[in-house]
C-alpha positions in Angstrom: -50.0 8.9 87.7 -51.7 5.7 88.5 -50.1 2.7 90.2 -50.5 0.7 87.0 -48.4 3.3 85.2 -45.8 3.2 88.0 -45.5 -0.6 87.8 -44.9 -0.3 84.1 -42.2 2.3 84.7 -40.6 0.0 87.3 -40.6 -2.9 84.9 -39.1 -0.7 82.2 -36.4 0.6 84.6 -35.5 -3.0 85.5 -34.7 -3.6 81.9 -32.3 -0.7 81.8 -34.7 2.1 80.6 -33.1 5.2 82.1 -35.9 7.5 81.0 -38.4 5.3 82.9 -36.1 5.4 86.0 -35.9 9.2 85.6 -39.7 9.4 85.8 -39.6 7.3 88.9 -37.1 9.7 90.4 -39.4 12.7 89.7 -42.3 10.9 91.2 -40.7 9.6 94.4 -38.0 12.2 95.0 -40.2 14.2 97.5 -41.0 11.1 99.5 -37.3 10.0 99.6 -36.2 13.5 100.6 -38.9 13.6 103.4 -37.7 10.3 104.9 -34.0 11.5 104.6 -34.9 14.8 106.2 -36.7 13.1 109.1 -33.7 11.0 109.8 -30.9 13.5 109.2 -32.6 16.7 110.3 -30.4 18.7 107.8 -31.8 19.8 104.5 -28.5 19.8 102.7 -27.6 16.3 104.0 -31.1 15.1 103.0 -30.7 16.4 99.5 -27.3 14.7 99.1 -28.7 11.5 100.6 -31.7 11.5 98.3 -29.3 11.7 95.3 -27.3 8.8 96.6 -30.4 6.7 97.3 -31.5 7.1 93.7 -28.1 6.2 92.3 -28.0 3.1 94.5 -31.6 2.2 93.5 -30.7 2.6 89.8 -27.8 0.2 90.3 -29.8 -2.3 92.3 -33.3 -2.1 90.7 -32.7 -5.3 88.8 -32.7 -7.1 92.1 -36.2 -6.0 93.0 -38.4 -9.1 92.7 -41.8 -7.5 93.0 -42.6 -4.1 91.5 -45.4 -3.7 94.1 -42.7 -3.5 96.8 -40.9 -0.6 95.1 -42.0 2.1 97.5 -41.1 0.0 100.6 -37.8 -1.0 99.0 -36.9 2.6 98.2 -37.9 3.7 101.7 -35.7 0.9 103.2 -32.7 2.0 101.1 -33.2 5.6 102.3 -33.5 4.6 106.0 -30.5 2.3 105.8 -28.3 4.9 104.0 -29.4 7.6 106.5 -28.4 5.4 109.4 -25.1 4.6 107.8 -24.4 8.3 107.2 -25.3 9.2 110.8 -23.1 6.5 112.3 -20.1 7.2 110.0 -20.2 10.9 110.5 -18.6 12.1 113.7 -20.4 14.9 115.6 -19.1 18.3 114.6 -18.2 20.5 117.5 -16.0 23.6 117.6 -12.7 23.6 119.3 -11.6 25.9 122.0 -9.1 28.6 120.9 -6.5 27.3 123.4 -6.4 24.0 121.6 -6.1 25.6 118.2 -3.2 27.7 119.3 -1.3 24.6 120.3 -2.1 22.6 117.2 0.9 21.7 115.0 1.3 23.2 111.6 0.4 21.0 108.7 4.0 21.2 107.5 7.0 20.6 109.8 9.2 23.5 110.6 12.8 23.4 109.1 14.3 22.7 112.6 11.9 19.8 113.2 12.8 18.4 109.8 16.5 18.7 110.5 16.1 17.0 113.9 14.2 14.1 112.3 16.9 13.8 109.6 19.6 13.5 112.3 17.5 11.0 114.2 17.1 8.9 111.1 20.9 9.0 110.4 21.5 8.0 114.1 19.1 5.1 113.8 20.8 3.8 110.6 24.2 4.1 112.2 22.8 2.2 115.2 21.4 -0.5 112.9 24.8 -0.8 111.2 26.4 -1.6 114.7 24.0 -4.5 115.3 24.6 -8.2 114.3 23.2 -9.0 110.8 20.3 -11.0 112.2 19.2 -8.2 114.6 19.5 -5.6 111.8 17.6 -7.8 109.3 14.8 -8.4 111.8 14.4 -4.7 112.6 14.6 -3.6 109.0 12.1 -6.2 107.8 9.5 -5.2 110.5 9.9 -1.5 110.9 11.3 -0.3 107.5 9.9 -2.9 105.1 6.6 -3.2 106.9 6.6 -7.0 107.0 4.0 -8.7 109.3 5.2 -11.3 111.8 3.8 -14.1 109.7 5.7 -12.8 106.6 8.9 -12.6 108.6 8.3 -16.1 110.0 8.1 -17.4 106.4 11.2 -15.3 105.2 13.4 -16.3 108.2 11.9 -19.8 108.3 11.3 -19.6 112.1 8.1 -19.6 114.3 6.3 -16.3 114.9 7.2 -16.5 118.6 10.9 -16.6 117.7 10.4 -13.5 115.5 8.7 -11.7 118.4 11.6 -12.5 120.7 14.2 -11.5 118.1 12.3 -8.1 117.7 12.3 -7.6 121.4 16.0 -8.4 121.8 17.0 -6.4 118.7 15.1 -3.3 119.9 16.9 -3.5 123.2 20.3 -3.8 121.5 19.5 -0.9 119.2 18.4 1.2 122.2 21.6 0.4 123.9 23.7 1.2 120.8 21.9 4.5 120.4 22.4 5.4 124.1 26.1 4.6 123.9 26.4 6.8 120.7 24.6 9.7 122.4 26.8 9.4 125.5 29.9 9.5 123.3 28.6 12.6 121.5 27.8 14.3 124.8 31.3 13.4 126.1 32.9 14.9 123.0 31.0 18.1 123.4 32.1 18.6 127.1 
């Protein structure tokens, strides 16, 4: 295939001709794969990357200004996507058996779930013992997931005041939970 024919295919592909783009893929797939393999050093990863490169190229080919730059443009896409793949992918290494033995199960055990449920109930009881402003502040931040700025708007107070209220309310909740735990412990004795 001559370069003149390739330039015609590129021009047709830029107008949305998928068959023309398919011919470009057939022509340049080995070169893209070679660049990907040189960067990734894994044949399977290189094959996947080559597919992703052509998908990206198909979507962006309309942005190519000069058909004579197609080969360099395709190579640059391949290199950039290979670098992205390498940097985003954490190195794979095996774990020691001791670590795997101590790894938690994916699902909590019934006892763990029961303890969490009791802890949740204790926290809600502790929240009920607080002043309304302290309770509303803690609920807005920890349960409703509001940001400090959102809370400042809702409570019509500065962010610094919200931070102070959170600090004070956490300490009051901690104190209420400790008193409750001490009462329970006393009742069991």
